[in-house]
All heavy atoms as an XYZ file, in Angstrom:
928
protein
N       0.819     -1.185      0.000
C       0.000      0.000      0.000
C       0.868      1.256      0.000
O       0.629      2.172     -0.776
C      -0.894     -0.057      1.233
C      -1.837      1.071      1.340
S      -3.236      0.710      0.304
C      -4.336      1.887      0.872
N       1.870      1.268      0.910
C       2.765      2.416      0.967
C       3.555      2.555     -0.332
O       3.800      3.652     -0.809
C       3.734      2.265      2.140
C       3.155      2.561      3.463
C       4.236      2.489      4.507
C       3.682      2.839      5.860
N       4.731      2.806      6.891
N       3.930      1.419     -0.886
C       4.697      1.443     -2.127
C       3.865      2.025     -3.275
O       4.371      2.784     -4.103
C       5.167      0.031     -2.479
C       6.173     -0.514     -1.497
C       6.484     -1.977     -1.774
O       5.931     -2.531     -2.760
O       7.266     -2.539     -1.021
N       2.579      1.674     -3.348
C       1.697      2.192     -4.400
C       1.540      3.697     -4.266
O       1.563      4.430     -5.258
C       0.336      1.506     -4.324
C       0.363      0.046     -4.709
C      -0.991     -0.608     -4.525
O      -1.967      0.100     -4.194
O      -1.072     -1.818     -4.727
N       1.371      4.165     -3.027
C       1.231      5.607     -2.789
C       2.523      6.323     -3.179
O       2.493      7.378     -3.813
C       0.860      5.873     -1.315
C      -0.534      5.325     -1.040
C       0.926      7.356     -1.012
C      -0.965      5.406      0.408
N       3.657      5.743     -2.844
C       4.945      6.334     -3.208
C       5.107      6.395     -4.726
O       5.613      7.381     -5.268
C       6.089      5.547     -2.580
S       6.213      5.783     -0.800
N       4.673      5.339     -5.429
C       4.763      5.318     -6.883
C       3.870      6.381     -7.500
O       4.254      7.080     -8.443
C       4.378      3.940     -7.412
C       5.427      2.880     -7.190
C       4.982      1.528     -7.714
O       4.078      1.487     -8.577
O       5.523      0.530     -7.258
N       2.662      6.527     -6.980
C       1.726      7.543     -7.476
C       2.289      8.934     -7.246
O       2.259      9.797     -8.139
C       0.344      7.383     -6.807
C      -0.304      6.073     -7.260
C      -0.544      8.571     -7.142
C      -1.576      5.737     -6.533
N       2.842      9.191     -6.063
C       3.440     10.495     -5.770
C       4.648     10.756     -6.666
O       4.841     11.874     -7.160
C       3.835     10.578     -4.294
C       2.683     10.661     -3.298
C       3.218     10.617     -1.863
C       1.884     11.928     -3.515
N       5.449      9.735     -6.903
C       6.611      9.891     -7.774
C       6.164     10.209     -9.201
O       6.758     11.048     -9.889
C       7.468      8.627     -7.740
N       5.089      9.560     -9.658
C       4.553      9.833    -10.992
C       4.069     11.269    -11.098
O       4.319     11.951    -12.086
C       3.383      8.890    -11.277
C       3.686      7.855    -12.309
C       2.451      7.005    -12.578
O       1.469      7.022    -11.831
N       2.513      6.248    -13.645
N       3.379     11.730    -10.063
C       2.878     13.111    -10.079
C       4.022     14.116    -10.097
O       3.963     15.124    -10.772
C       1.968     13.361     -8.878
C       0.631     12.706     -9.031
C      -0.309     13.159     -7.965
N      -1.607     12.508     -8.126
C      -2.575     12.590     -7.261
N      -2.409     13.261     -6.143
N      -3.720     11.990     -7.497
N       5.084     13.820     -9.330
C       6.233     14.713     -9.320
C       6.882     14.750    -10.701
O       7.262     15.811    -11.194
C       7.248     14.270     -8.230
C       8.570     14.984     -8.384
C       6.668     14.523     -6.849
N       6.998     13.583    -11.354
C       7.565     13.531    -12.693
C       6.698     14.304    -13.686
O       7.206     15.029    -14.539
C       7.703     12.079    -13.153
C       8.879     11.354    -12.560
C       8.981      9.938    -13.088
O       8.415      9.650    -14.167
O       9.625      9.125    -12.420
N       5.381     14.146    -13.576
C       4.469     14.864    -14.469
C       4.589     16.363    -14.260
O       4.638     17.129    -15.219
C       3.029     14.408    -14.233
C       2.730     13.023    -14.748
C       1.332     12.560    -14.369
O       0.579     13.348    -13.761
O       0.988     11.412    -14.690
N       4.642     16.819    -13.004
C       4.783     18.246    -12.725
C       6.119     18.764    -13.229
O       6.209     19.859    -13.767
C       4.632     18.507    -11.234
C       3.218     18.380    -10.733
C       3.122     18.703     -9.265
C       1.694     18.537     -8.780
N       1.559     18.832     -7.355
N       7.162     17.959    -13.064
C       8.478     18.360    -13.530
C       8.483     18.484    -15.053
O       9.029     19.440    -15.605
C       9.512     17.336    -13.075
O      10.774     17.659    -13.580
N       7.894     17.528    -15.733
C       7.821     17.553    -17.189
C       7.006     18.757    -17.661
O       7.399     19.477    -18.586
C       7.208     16.252    -17.708
C       7.101     16.122    -19.226
C       8.489     16.138    -19.850
C       6.358     14.848    -19.588
N       5.886     19.003    -17.012
C       5.048     20.156    -17.356
C       5.821     21.444    -17.144
O       5.777     22.356    -17.980
C       3.768     20.163    -16.496
O       3.092     18.927    -16.673
C       2.859     21.302    -16.891
N       6.550     21.521    -16.045
C       7.340     22.717    -15.760
C       8.397     22.940    -16.844
O       8.578     24.049    -17.334
C       8.010     22.593    -14.380
C       8.933     23.725    -14.073
C       8.424     24.965    -13.731
C      10.307     23.558    -14.150
C       9.263     26.020    -13.451
C      11.156     24.606    -13.877
C      10.640     25.840    -13.525
N       9.072     21.889    -17.259
C      10.106     22.013    -18.290
C       9.507     22.429    -19.629
O      10.064     23.273    -20.329
C      10.875     20.696    -18.444
C      11.833     20.431    -17.335
N      12.968     21.179    -17.141
C      11.822     19.512    -16.343
C      13.623     20.726    -16.094
N      12.941     19.706    -15.576
N       8.363     21.861    -19.974
C       7.717     22.224    -21.237
C       7.279     23.681    -21.209
O       7.489     24.434    -22.170
C       6.532     21.280    -21.531
C       7.054     19.886    -21.862
C       5.672     21.819    -22.672
C       5.977     18.843    -22.009
N       6.681     24.109    -20.110
C       6.255     25.507    -20.008
C       7.442     26.454    -19.999
O       7.380     27.548    -20.566
C       5.395     25.707    -18.760
C       4.003     25.073    -18.817
C       3.284     25.269    -17.486
C       3.196     25.664    -19.944
N       8.530     26.062    -19.373
C       9.731     26.890    -19.364
C      10.277     27.043    -20.784
O      10.624     28.160    -21.208
C      10.791     26.268    -18.444
C      12.099     27.035    -18.335
C      11.851     28.376    -17.643
C      13.120     26.215    -17.573
N      10.332     25.953    -21.535
C      10.804     26.020    -22.918
C       9.879     26.885    -23.778
O      10.333     27.658    -24.621
C      10.913     24.619    -23.510
C      12.061     23.769    -22.971
C      11.971     22.359    -23.538
C      13.384     24.389    -23.325
N       8.580     26.765    -23.568
C       7.624     27.570    -24.312
C       7.810     29.049    -24.004
O       7.799     29.895    -24.910
C       6.191     27.131    -23.981
C       5.077     27.879    -24.700
C       5.162     27.633    -26.198
C       3.729     27.469    -24.166
N       7.995     29.383    -22.730
C       8.219     30.779    -22.350
C       9.498     31.315    -22.976
O       9.530     32.442    -23.486
C       8.267     30.923    -20.833
C       6.909     30.781    -20.187
O       5.900     30.898    -20.903
O       6.854     30.553    -18.956
N      10.564     30.524    -22.935
C      11.822     30.954    -23.553
C      11.657     31.164    -25.059
O      12.179     32.125    -25.626
C      12.921     29.930    -23.283
C      13.472     29.885    -21.874
C      14.442     28.723    -21.717
C      14.158     31.200    -21.528
N      10.918     30.289    -25.700
C      10.663     30.406    -27.129
C       9.893     31.687    -27.446
O      10.234     32.425    -28.373
C       9.894     29.172    -27.606
C       9.560     29.165    -29.068
C      10.530     28.941    -30.020
C       8.249     29.380    -29.493
C      10.225     28.933    -31.372
C       7.932     29.376    -30.834
C       8.925     29.142    -31.766
O       8.615     29.143    -33.091
N       8.869     31.974    -26.669
C       8.059     33.172    -26.912
C       8.841     34.447    -26.654
O       8.812     35.391    -27.449
C       6.796     33.140    -26.048
C       5.748     32.105    -26.455
C       4.610     32.086    -25.445
C       5.221     32.402    -27.834
N       9.546     34.498    -25.543
C      10.305     35.703    -25.209
C      11.452     35.897    -26.199
O      11.677     36.994    -26.712
C      10.829     35.629    -23.755
C      11.803     36.744    -23.462
C       9.659     35.686    -22.786
N      12.171     34.823    -26.506
C      13.263     34.922    -27.475
C      12.764     35.305    -28.857
O      13.392     36.103    -29.557
N      11.624     34.776    -29.247
C      11.050     35.123    -30.543
C      10.642     36.576    -30.626
O      10.846     37.232    -31.650
N      10.103     37.100    -29.545
C       9.701     38.510    -29.579
C      10.922     39.419    -29.679
O      10.908     40.411    -30.405
C       8.866     38.858    -28.347
O       9.662     38.789    -27.179
N      11.995     39.078    -28.965
C      13.217     39.883    -29.073
C      13.820     39.778    -30.473
O      14.263     40.769    -31.041
C      14.242     39.461    -28.019
C      13.981     40.039    -26.671
C      13.637     39.216    -25.613
C      14.072     41.404    -26.455
C      13.392     39.744    -24.365
C      13.820     41.939    -25.207
C      13.479     41.118    -24.160
N      13.845     38.569    -31.025
C      14.375     38.393    -32.374
C      13.561     39.153    -33.404
O      14.113     39.789    -34.302
N      12.258     39.101    -33.288
C      11.391     39.816    -34.214
C      11.607     41.321    -34.121
O      11.659     42.020    -35.130
C       9.929     39.461    -33.915
C       8.888     39.990    -34.889
C       9.141     39.418    -36.270
C       7.511     39.613    -34.414
N      11.779     41.807    -32.908
C      12.020     43.239    -32.720
C      13.328     43.650    -33.383
O      13.404     44.693    -34.044
C      12.063     43.564    -31.232
C      12.241     45.050    -30.949
C      12.304     45.297    -29.480
N      13.410     44.538    -28.896
C      14.399     45.081    -28.206
N      14.413     46.356    -27.988
N      15.353     44.331    -27.718
N      14.360     42.822    -33.243
C      15.651     43.147    -33.844
C      15.567     43.149    -35.369
O      16.099     44.053    -36.021
C      16.725     42.155    -33.377
C      17.124     42.334    -31.937
C      17.700     43.713    -31.642
O      18.496     44.218    -32.462
O      17.333     44.278    -30.607
N      14.904     42.156    -35.947
C      14.777     42.120    -37.403
C      13.954     43.293    -37.918
O      14.257     43.874    -38.960
C      14.169     40.799    -37.863
C      15.158     39.681    -37.924
C      15.050     38.610    -37.072
C      16.203     39.719    -38.822
C      15.972     37.574    -37.112
C      17.131     38.694    -38.884
C      17.009     37.623    -38.021
N      12.921     43.665    -37.202
C      12.112     44.813    -37.620
C      12.934     46.089    -37.529
O      12.844     46.967    -38.402
C      10.868     44.927    -36.751
N      13.752     46.215    -36.510
C      14.580     47.410    -36.358
C      15.597     47.495    -37.499
O      15.848     48.581    -38.020
C      15.302     47.389    -35.007
C      16.017     48.671    -34.690
C      15.051     49.845    -34.586
O      13.980     49.727    -34.022
N      15.434     50.958    -35.164
N      16.164     46.373    -37.893
C      17.100     46.365    -39.020
C      16.396     46.849    -40.276
O      16.946     47.632    -41.056
C      17.677     44.949    -39.224
C      18.621     44.607    -38.081
C      18.401     44.832    -40.559
C      19.052     43.158    -38.061
N      15.168     46.413    -40.471
C      14.401     46.833    -41.642
C      14.227     48.344    -41.672
O      14.430     48.984    -42.699
C      13.049     46.131    -41.610
C      12.102     46.566    -42.674
C      10.803     45.829    -42.517
N       9.738     46.585    -43.117
C       8.474     46.401    -42.872
N       8.096     45.476    -42.042
N       7.563     47.121    -43.456
N      13.861     48.929    -40.539
C      13.646     50.371    -40.508
C      14.958     51.133    -40.624
O      15.006     52.204    -41.237
C      12.901     50.768    -39.232
C      11.487     50.238    -39.220
C      11.024     49.450    -38.174
C      10.611     50.502    -40.258
C       9.733     48.951    -38.164
C       9.326     50.009    -40.267
C       8.897     49.231    -39.215
O       7.627     48.743    -39.222
N      16.039     50.603    -40.069
C      17.341     51.261    -40.198
C      17.794     51.293    -41.652
O      18.301     52.307    -42.133
C      18.390     50.556    -39.334
C      18.129     50.735    -37.852
O      17.358     51.658    -37.486
O      18.689     49.954    -37.048
N      17.621     50.183    -42.359
C      18.005     50.132    -43.766
C      17.144     51.092    -44.571
O      17.629     51.773    -45.476
C      17.886     48.685    -44.302
C      17.981     48.636    -45.810
C      18.955     47.815    -43.672
N      15.867     51.178    -44.246
C      14.975     52.089    -44.958
C      15.413     53.537    -44.772
O      15.350     54.335    -45.703
C      13.541     51.892    -44.482
C      12.558     52.727    -45.232
N      12.252     52.505    -46.547
C      11.823     53.806    -44.856
C      11.371     53.410    -46.946
N      11.096     54.199    -45.940
N      15.876     53.879    -43.576
C      16.358     55.240    -43.333
C      17.598     55.536    -44.166
O      17.755     56.623    -44.701
C      16.685     55.434    -41.854
C      15.481     55.633    -40.986
C      15.909     55.839    -39.540
C      14.721     55.902    -38.615
N      15.127     55.994    -37.215
N      18.492     54.548    -44.279
C      19.721     54.762    -45.034
C      19.456     54.897    -46.526
O      20.032     55.755    -47.194
C      20.690     53.599    -44.799
C      21.298     53.491    -43.414
C      22.131     52.214    -43.318
C      22.159     54.701    -43.110
N      18.607     54.051    -47.060
C      18.357     54.035    -48.502
C      17.128     54.842    -48.896
O      16.802     54.910    -50.073
C      18.212     52.597    -48.994
C      19.451     51.798    -48.823
N      20.591     52.023    -49.550
C      19.758     50.776    -47.979
C      21.524     51.176    -49.182
N      21.042     50.406    -48.219
N      16.461     55.440    -47.971
C      15.241     56.172    -48.270
C      15.469     57.617    -48.673
O      14.526     58.346    -48.924
N      16.722     58.067    -48.732
C      16.988     59.449    -49.101
C      16.781     59.637    -50.597
O      17.089     58.762    -51.396
C      18.421     59.849    -48.722
O      19.321     58.954    -49.375
C      18.620     59.781    -47.219
N      16.264     60.790    -50.981
C      15.955     61.089    -52.374
C      17.101     61.896    -52.964
O      17.664     62.784    -52.322
C      14.634     61.887    -52.462
C      14.306     62.247    -53.895
C      13.508     61.087    -51.842
N      17.444     61.583    -54.205
C      18.492     62.297    -54.926
C      18.073     63.758    -55.092
O      16.936     64.040    -55.478
C      18.691     61.631    -56.285
C      19.835     62.243    -57.060
O      20.802     62.692    -56.426
O      19.754     62.255    -58.306
N      18.955     64.715    -54.802
C      18.575     66.132    -54.911
C      18.124     66.528    -56.314
O      17.220     67.357    -56.472
C      19.852     66.878    -54.521
C      20.646     65.920    -53.720
C      20.292     64.558    -54.236
N      18.727     65.965    -57.356
C      18.312     66.298    -58.725
C      16.877     65.830    -58.964
O      16.073     66.545    -59.579
C      19.258     65.644    -59.728
N      16.557     64.655    -58.468
C      15.193     64.145    -58.621
C      14.211     64.995    -57.829
O      13.096     65.258    -58.271
C      15.124     62.691    -58.168
C      13.765     62.006    -58.244
C      13.284     61.953    -59.685
C      13.839     60.621    -57.654
N      14.638     65.432    -56.662
C      13.780     66.276    -55.835
C      13.458     67.589    -56.548
O      12.316     68.057    -56.543
C      14.485     66.545    -54.504
C      13.571     67.053    -53.419
C      14.365     67.251    -52.146
C      13.866     66.295    -51.111
N      14.470     66.515    -49.799
N      14.454     68.191    -57.210
C      14.225     69.430    -57.962
C      13.283     69.189    -59.135
O      12.411     70.002    -59.418
C      15.557     69.984    -58.461
C      16.406     70.592    -57.371
C      15.730     71.784    -56.710
O      15.086     72.595    -57.411
O      15.835     71.892    -55.475
N      13.460     68.041    -59.802
C      12.598     67.723    -60.937
C      11.152     67.554    -60.480
O      10.214     67.979    -61.146
C      13.101     66.448    -61.605
C      12.397     66.122    -62.892
C      13.005     64.897    -63.548
C      12.285     64.563    -64.820
N      12.813     63.350    -65.456
N      10.968     66.944    -59.317
C       9.614     66.766    -58.793
C       8.988     68.095    -58.393
O       7.783     68.296    -58.521
C       9.636     65.811    -57.604
C       9.903     64.339    -57.934
C      10.043     63.534    -56.655
C       8.810     63.775    -58.806
N       9.810     69.020    -57.889
C       9.282     70.342    -57.521
C       8.848     71.116    -58.753
O       7.889     71.887    -58.707
C      10.343     71.135    -56.754
C      10.513     70.686    -55.333
C      11.545     71.543    -54.627
C      11.756     71.067    -53.196
N      12.785     71.859    -52.508
N       9.541     70.932    -59.880
C       9.202     71.652    -61.108
C       7.926     71.114    -61.743
O       7.258     71.821    -62.479
C      10.355     71.547    -62.107
C      11.589     72.290    -61.683
C      12.750     72.033    -62.603
O      12.641     71.263    -63.553
N      13.876     72.674    -62.332
N       7.569     69.885    -61.458
C       6.367     69.276    -62.016
C       5.144     69.885    -61.318
O       4.960     69.717    -60.128
C       6.412     67.762    -61.809
C       5.343     67.058    -62.607
O       4.576     67.679    -63.324
N       5.312     65.753    -62.477
N       4.316     70.583    -62.069
C       3.181     71.306    -61.485
C       1.856     70.580    -61.728
O       0.857     71.197    -62.070
C       3.107     72.729    -62.047
C       4.293     73.557    -61.624
O       4.828     73.357    -60.543
N       4.715     74.469    -62.463
N       1.832     69.296    -61.577
C       0.600     68.533    -61.750
C      -0.175     68.579    -60.439
O       0.344     68.252    -59.379
C       0.903     67.069    -62.135
C      -0.377     66.278    -62.228
C       1.674     67.024    -63.434
N      -1.420     69.034    -60.524
C      -2.256     69.111    -59.332
C      -3.493     68.247    -59.542
O      -3.787     67.805    -60.659
C      -2.685     70.552    -59.047
O      -3.460     71.015    -60.155
C      -1.488     71.457    -58.814
N      -4.205     68.050    -58.496
C      -5.433     67.271    -58.567
C      -6.460     67.964    -59.447
O      -7.172     67.329    -60.231
C      -5.983     67.060    -57.151
C      -7.177     66.152    -57.008
C      -6.835     64.758    -57.489
C      -7.636     66.103    -55.578
N      -6.515     69.273    -59.352
C      -7.472     70.038    -60.153
C      -7.162     69.941    -61.644
O      -8.059     69.812    -62.472
C      -7.487     71.507    -59.717
C      -8.109     71.754    -58.353
C      -7.161     71.449    -57.204
O      -5.938     71.312    -57.439
O      -7.647     71.314    -56.077
N      -5.868     70.010    -62.008
C      -5.514     69.917    -63.428
C      -5.851     68.536    -63.983
O      -6.339     68.419    -65.112
C      -4.030     70.231    -63.629
O      -3.227     69.248    -63.007
N      -5.614     67.492    -63.216
C      -5.968     66.152    -63.663
C      -7.484     65.988    -63.771
O      -7.985     65.323    -64.674
C      -5.388     65.091    -62.720
C      -3.889     64.996    -62.752
C      -3.361     64.573    -64.112
O      -3.924     63.630    -64.703
O      -2.402     65.203    -64.583
N      -8.227     66.613    -62.869
C      -9.685     66.553    -62.926
C     -10.203     67.251    -64.180
O     -11.126     66.775    -64.840
C     -10.279     67.184    -61.671
C     -11.782     67.134    -61.629
C     -12.441     65.928    -61.420
C     -12.544     68.277    -61.805
C     -13.819     65.865    -61.391
C     -13.925     68.226    -61.777
C     -14.564     67.023    -61.568
O     -15.917     66.968    -61.544
N      -9.574     68.368    -64.549
C      -9.984     69.073    -65.765
C      -9.724     68.228    -67.002
O     -10.520     68.221    -67.937
C      -9.253     70.411    -65.862
C      -9.772     71.428    -64.875
C      -9.008     72.722    -64.959
C      -9.495     73.686    -63.867
N      -8.713     74.923    -63.853
N      -8.617     67.489    -67.009
C      -8.338     66.594    -68.130
C      -9.417     65.521    -68.234
O      -9.862     65.181    -69.326
C      -6.979     65.918    -67.945
C      -5.798     66.792    -68.228
C      -4.539     65.966    -68.055
C      -3.307     66.826    -68.086
N      -2.075     66.033    -67.820
N      -9.833     64.979    -67.095
C     -10.870     63.953    -67.111
C     -12.216     64.517    -67.544
O     -13.006     63.822    -68.188
C     -10.999     63.306    -65.728
C      -9.940     62.279    -65.371
C     -10.119     61.824    -63.934
C     -10.003     61.101    -66.305
N     -12.505     65.761    -67.180
C     -13.764     66.379    -67.605
C     -13.804     66.538    -69.118
O     -14.855     66.383    -69.738
C     -13.935     67.750    -66.943
C     -14.457     67.693    -65.544
C     -14.684     69.091    -64.971
O     -14.007     70.047    -65.401
O     -15.550     69.211    -64.106
N     -12.663     66.846    -69.739
C     -12.602     67.038    -71.181
C     -12.778     65.726    -71.935
O     -13.275     65.715    -73.055
C     -11.272     67.683    -71.572
C     -11.151     69.108    -71.126
C      -9.787     69.665    -71.487
C      -9.605     71.054    -70.912
N      -8.250     71.568    -71.161
N     -12.369     64.621    -71.348
C     -12.459     63.340    -72.050
C     -13.907     62.842    -72.063
O     -14.704     63.149    -71.188
C     -11.547     62.307    -71.397
O     -11.968     62.061    -70.083
N     -14.223     62.055    -73.078
C     -15.571     61.527    -73.253
C     -15.633     60.145    -72.601
O     -15.172     59.158    -73.168
C     -15.908     61.444    -74.741
C     -17.330     60.995    -74.973
O     -18.157     61.146    -74.048
O     -17.614     60.500    -76.067
N     -16.202     60.076    -71.412
C     -16.257     58.815    -70.676
C     -17.541     58.038    -70.924
O     -17.669     56.907    -70.474
C     -16.100     59.087    -69.171
C     -14.767     59.694    -68.745
C     -14.776     59.976    -67.246
C     -13.622     58.792    -69.096
N     -18.496     58.632    -71.640
C     -19.755     57.945    -71.883
C     -19.681     56.985    -73.065
O     -20.411     56.004    -73.125
C     -20.873     58.965    -72.117
C     -21.181     59.750    -70.857
O     -21.001     59.183    -69.762
O     -21.575     60.918    -70.962
N     -18.823     57.278    -74.022
C     -18.704     56.432    -75.211
C     -17.357     55.720    -75.178
O     -16.350     56.227    -75.644
C     -18.808     57.288    -76.484
C     -20.145     57.981    -76.552
O     -21.151     57.407    -76.181
N     -20.153     59.220    -77.017
N     -17.372     54.524    -74.652
C     -16.143     53.741    -74.592
C     -16.459     52.313    -74.975
O     -17.600     51.878    -74.954
C     -15.489     53.802    -73.209
C     -16.350     53.280    -72.110
C     -17.309     53.944    -71.428
C     -16.337     51.946    -71.579
N     -17.888     53.128    -70.504
C     -17.311     51.886    -70.571
C     -15.599     50.811    -71.844
C     -17.556     50.743    -69.845
C     -15.856     49.670    -71.114
C     -16.817     49.652    -70.126
N     -15.422     51.605    -75.352
C     -15.584     50.224    -75.776
C     -14.684     49.352    -74.913
O     -13.511     49.658    -74.711
C     -15.178     50.089    -77.244
C     -15.376     48.708    -77.793
C     -14.955     48.627    -79.241
O     -14.777     49.664    -79.890
O     -14.793     47.482    -79.715
N     -15.244     48.271    -74.421
C     -14.470     47.348    -73.603
C     -13.619     46.479    -74.511
O     -14.130     45.766    -75.356
C     -15.415     46.483    -72.758
C     -14.678     45.689    -71.713
O     -13.512     45.933    -71.463
N     -15.369     44.743    -71.101
N     -12.301     46.549    -74.346
C     -11.377     45.802    -75.197
C     -10.676     44.764    -74.343
O     -10.058     45.086    -73.331
C     -10.342     46.746    -75.835
C     -11.052     47.780    -76.694
C      -9.344     45.956    -76.652
C     -10.138     48.844    -77.237
N     -10.792     43.511    -74.767
C     -10.167     42.422    -74.022
C      -8.691     42.343    -74.376
O      -8.293     42.392    -75.530
C     -10.842     41.097    -74.379
C     -10.265     39.904    -73.647
C     -10.901     38.605    -74.087
N     -10.504     38.185    -75.416
C      -9.406     37.501    -75.692
N      -8.566     37.186    -74.737
N      -9.135     37.141    -76.920
N      -7.851     42.223    -73.370
C      -6.421     42.051    -73.592
C      -6.117     40.622    -73.991
O      -6.928     39.715    -73.824
N      -4.942     40.394    -74.545
C      -4.595     39.035    -74.977
C      -4.389     38.104    -73.789
O      -3.972     38.523    -72.718
C      -3.292     39.229    -75.750
C      -2.713     40.481    -75.209
C      -3.880     41.345    -74.827
N      -4.696     36.839    -74.007
C      -4.449     35.830    -72.990
C      -2.961     35.501    -72.969
O      -2.212     35.912    -73.855
C      -5.273     34.573    -73.287
C      -6.763     34.803    -73.303
C      -7.301     35.140    -71.926
O      -6.810     34.656    -70.924
N      -8.307     35.982    -71.876
N      -2.528     34.763    -71.958
C      -1.116     34.441    -71.821
C      -0.584     33.639    -72.998
O       0.559     33.801    -73.409
C      -0.883     33.664    -70.517
C      -1.124     34.433    -69.228
C      -0.976     33.511    -68.031
C      -0.157     35.588    -69.111
N      -1.416     32.774    -73.566
C      -0.962     31.915    -74.646
C      -1.097     32.578    -76.009
O      -0.651     32.044    -77.005
C      -1.732     30.598    -74.629
C      -3.210     30.779    -74.706
C      -3.953     30.908    -75.828
C      -4.111     30.875    -73.609
N      -5.268     31.073    -75.516
C      -5.400     31.060    -74.146
C      -3.965     30.834    -72.241
C      -6.517     31.196    -73.351
C      -5.088     30.960    -71.461
C      -6.344     31.139    -72.014
N      -1.695     33.764    -76.065
C      -1.868     34.459    -77.331
C      -0.720     35.439    -77.569
O      -0.170     36.004    -76.645
C      -3.184     35.243    -77.327
C      -4.404     34.380    -77.265
C      -5.674     35.201    -77.150
O      -5.613     36.358    -76.709
O      -6.723     34.659    -77.501
N      -0.390     35.633    -78.851
C       0.602     36.625    -79.230
C      -0.092     37.984    -79.279
O      -1.060     38.165    -80.009
C       1.202     36.266    -80.596
C       2.265     37.256    -81.031
O       2.913     37.845    -80.156
O       2.437     37.431    -82.259
N       0.388     38.937    -78.489
C      -0.314     40.216    -78.369
C      -0.321     40.975    -79.692
O      -1.312     41.624    -80.040
C       0.310     41.070    -77.273
O       1.644     41.401    -77.606
N       0.747     40.885    -80.453
C       0.786     41.613    -81.731
C      -0.219     41.034    -82.731
O      -0.888     41.772    -83.446
C       2.192     41.580    -82.302
C       3.168     42.371    -81.456
C       4.573     42.265    -82.001
N       5.516     42.749    -81.028
C       6.193     43.867    -81.143
N       6.034     44.628    -82.196
N       7.035     44.236    -80.207
N      -0.327     39.722    -82.762
C      -1.283     39.092    -83.679
C      -2.712     39.449    -83.284
O      -3.558     39.731    -84.143
C      -1.084     37.580    -83.671
N      -3.001     39.468    -81.993
C      -4.344     39.808    -81.520
C      -4.665     41.255    -81.866
O      -5.773     41.576    -82.324
C      -4.462     39.538    -80.001
C      -5.763     40.098    -79.453
C      -4.362     38.059    -79.725
N      -3.703     42.145    -81.660
C      -3.922     43.561    -82.003
C      -4.176     43.727    -83.498
O      -5.034     44.507    -83.913
C      -2.716     44.395    -81.573
C      -2.590     44.563    -80.088
C      -1.311     45.276    -79.706
O      -0.506     45.646    -80.566
N      -1.113     45.458    -78.411
N      -3.422     42.983    -84.314
C      -3.608     43.071    -85.764
C      -5.009     42.603    -86.160
O      -5.679     43.241    -86.981
C      -2.540     42.213    -86.450
C      -2.487     42.356    -87.930
C      -1.337     41.544    -88.505
C      -1.274     41.679    -90.002
N      -0.206     40.842    -90.571
N      -5.475     41.509    -85.561
C      -6.820     41.008    -85.849
C      -7.877     42.030    -85.438
O      -8.857     42.249    -86.149
C      -7.064     39.695    -85.115
C      -6.308     38.518    -85.658
C      -6.477     37.282    -84.796
O      -7.086     37.341    -83.730
N      -5.938     36.167    -85.257
N      -7.699     42.647    -84.291
C      -8.686     43.625    -83.825
C      -8.713     44.865    -84.716
O      -9.776     45.430    -84.977
C      -8.389     44.011    -82.382
C      -8.648     42.860    -81.447
C      -8.933     43.329    -80.053
N      -9.114     42.164    -79.208
C      -8.310     41.822    -78.225
N      -7.296     42.576    -77.911
N      -8.525     40.737    -77.524
N      -7.539     45.293    -85.184
C      -7.500     46.448    -86.090
C      -8.220     46.119    -87.394
O      -8.953     46.952    -87.943
C      -6.052     46.848    -86.352
C      -5.420     47.546    -85.184
C      -4.041     48.093    -85.537
N      -3.386     48.570    -84.338
C      -2.263     48.076    -83.834
N      -1.627     47.107    -84.458
N      -1.743     48.580    -82.739
N      -7.998     44.897    -87.908
C      -8.686     44.477    -89.124
C     -10.190     44.451    -88.909
O     -10.952     44.912    -89.756
C      -8.196     43.087    -89.547
C      -6.882     43.074    -90.282
C      -7.011     43.744    -91.644
O      -7.997     43.497    -92.353
O      -6.123     44.541    -91.958
N     -10.629     43.912    -87.779
C     -12.063     43.843    -87.486
C     -12.645     45.239    -87.361
O     -13.759     45.504    -87.841
C     -12.298     43.041    -86.202
N     -11.917     46.152    -86.728
C     -12.407     47.514    -86.586
C     -12.456     48.219    -87.937
O     -13.390     48.974    -88.228
C     -11.505     48.291    -85.628
N     -11.457     47.960    -88.784
C     -11.435     48.565    -90.124
C     -12.602     48.047    -90.971
O     -13.275     48.806    -91.654
C     -10.113     48.265    -90.817
C      -9.930     48.982    -92.120
C      -8.607     48.658    -92.775
N      -8.449     47.236    -93.079
C      -8.998     46.612    -94.130
N      -9.774     47.269    -94.963
N      -8.800     45.334    -94.339
N     -12.872     46.752    -90.876
C     -13.984     46.177    -91.637
C     -15.326     46.669    -91.116
O     -16.291     46.819    -91.877
C     -13.931     44.643    -91.596
C     -12.745     43.988    -92.313
C     -12.740     42.498    -92.068
C     -12.806     44.318    -93.798
N     -15.386     46.920    -89.807
C     -16.630     47.399    -89.199
C     -16.964     48.819    -89.663
O     -18.115     49.161    -89.894
C     -16.495     47.367    -87.673
C     -17.819     47.469    -86.942
C     -17.600     47.554    -85.436
C     -17.578     46.195    -84.822
N     -17.543     46.272    -83.334
N     -15.940     49.662    -89.851
C     -16.163     51.050    -90.262
C     -16.464     51.156    -91.756
O     -17.028     52.141    -92.200
C     -14.935     51.920    -89.924
O     -13.766     51.372    -90.562
C     -14.733     52.010    -88.430
N     -16.080     50.154    -92.532
C     -16.334     50.218    -93.993
C     -17.735     49.892    -94.367
O     -18.607     49.487    -93.821
C     -15.408     49.256    -94.727
C     -13.968     49.719    -94.721
C     -13.067     48.745    -95.450
O     -13.514     47.659    -95.856
O     -11.909     49.079    -95.597
């Protein structure tokens, strides 16, 4: 009887020990992963800061470009958006030049 109780207690101690080790490993994995992720994310942002600078010549060219939202809206107002034709692009297996040539022929025959 005493031996059975001792065996049961020993089993419980082993189970608790195993559970403790598994939880400890899980905690280490989670904490280590969060630190590693933070470091990799920081490297990403550091590299972006280094390579994110704009060339001064390009910056001047962009300043000279006077395209505004209003000017683009005026261009769209001038265009005729009510009369348009849906044109299907070529499929991957089709030759785009051959398809364009066929469509031009069909359009030419349609207008004649």
